[in-house]
C-alpha positions in Angstrom: 48.7 86.1 42.7 48.8 89.5 44.5 51.2 90.8 41.9 48.8 89.8 39.2 46.0 91.8 41.0 48.2 94.9 41.3 49.1 94.9 37.6 45.5 94.4 36.3 44.3 96.7 33.6 40.7 98.1 33.7 38.2 95.9 32.1 34.7 96.4 30.7 33.1 99.7 31.3 36.1 101.1 33.1 38.4 100.5 30.1 36.2 102.4 27.7 36.9 105.9 26.7 34.5 108.4 28.5 32.6 109.4 25.4 31.8 105.7 24.6 30.7 105.2 28.3 28.4 108.1 28.0 26.9 107.0 24.8 26.3 103.4 26.1 24.8 104.6 29.3 22.5 107.0 27.5 21.3 104.3 25.2 20.6 102.0 28.2 18.6 104.8 29.9 16.5 105.3 26.7 15.9 101.6 26.4 14.8 101.3 30.0 12.3 104.2 29.6 11.1 102.7 26.3 10.4 99.3 28.0 8.8 100.9 31.1 11.5 99.7 33.4 13.0 103.1 34.4 12.1 104.7 37.7 9.8 107.8 37.4 9.9 110.1 40.4 6.6 111.2 41.7 6.1 114.7 43.1 6.3 113.4 46.6 9.5 111.4 46.0 11.1 114.4 44.4 10.1 116.6 47.3 11.6 114.1 49.8 14.8 113.9 47.8 15.1 117.7 47.7 14.5 117.9 51.5 17.1 115.3 52.1 19.6 117.2 50.0 18.8 120.5 51.8 19.2 118.8 55.2 22.6 117.3 54.2 23.8 120.7 52.8 22.7 122.5 56.0 24.3 119.9 58.3 27.6 120.3 56.4 27.4 124.1 56.7 26.7 123.9 60.4 29.6 121.4 60.9 31.9 123.8 59.1 30.8 126.7 61.2 31.2 124.7 64.4 34.7 123.7 63.4 35.6 127.3 62.6 34.2 128.6 65.9 36.2 125.9 67.8 39.4 127.0 66.0 38.6 130.6 66.9 37.9 129.7 70.5 41.2 127.7 70.9 43.2 130.7 69.5 41.3 133.0 71.9 42.0 130.6 74.8 45.7 130.6 74.0 45.8 134.4 73.9 43.9 134.7 77.2 46.2 132.3 78.9 49.2 134.2 77.6 47.8 137.5 78.9 47.1 135.9 82.3 50.6 134.5 82.5 52.0 137.9 81.7 49.9 139.5 84.4 51.2 137.0 87.0 54.8 137.8 86.3 
């Protein structure tokens, strides 16, 4: 049975060509709006979503800066310890 799962081909939406997927999804979105079932963001919801995105982007940038500064510190520590060992000789 595991061999059967490994050799499975995509089915349904995944098996469609990308243009057909886009057309079908677009039609579904229009139908949802037409029937009043689609979500409409309020100004407050949009503002919160934007703030969440900004916070995520800022956190990612800070994490990258911290990683870069840690890498720099480790190189500086290696250089310092090499200089100290040369002085002791």
